C-alpha positions, 0 to 999 in steps of 0.5 A: 117175400124176398130173401135178403142177401148177406154181404160176403167178404174175402179174408186176406189170410184164409182166402175164404168168403165169409159174411161181413159180420164174421170178419174184422175190417182193418182200414188205412186212412189218408194219413197211412194210419192203420186201425181196426174198424168195428163199424165197417164204415170208416173211409179208407182202404180196407182189408178183412181178416178172420177173427182168430189168433191163428189168422192174426199170427199168419198175417203178421208172419207173412206181412200180408196186411202191408201188401193189401193196404199198401203201407209198411207196418212194423211189429209194433203196429201188428201188436197194436192191431191185435190188441185193438181187435180184441177190444173191438170184439167185446 
């Protein structure tokens, strides 16, 4: 029996390679709207973040998501994404 490979993704904050299921995917759609993608299958440019308050705080302070998704995000956008990620993890 062949061993199945686990897909790995890199967190944009910690630069650690982790299994895809341990990370949260944030995606920018064609209208430049950024949202949490709980399914991991939405169309658009995506970025993965470790699901921890420290990672989200660092991401907000350094404005990492704007750089990776190539879109300008405000403080309110980051707050909304943090709230959406909490809802998606339930």
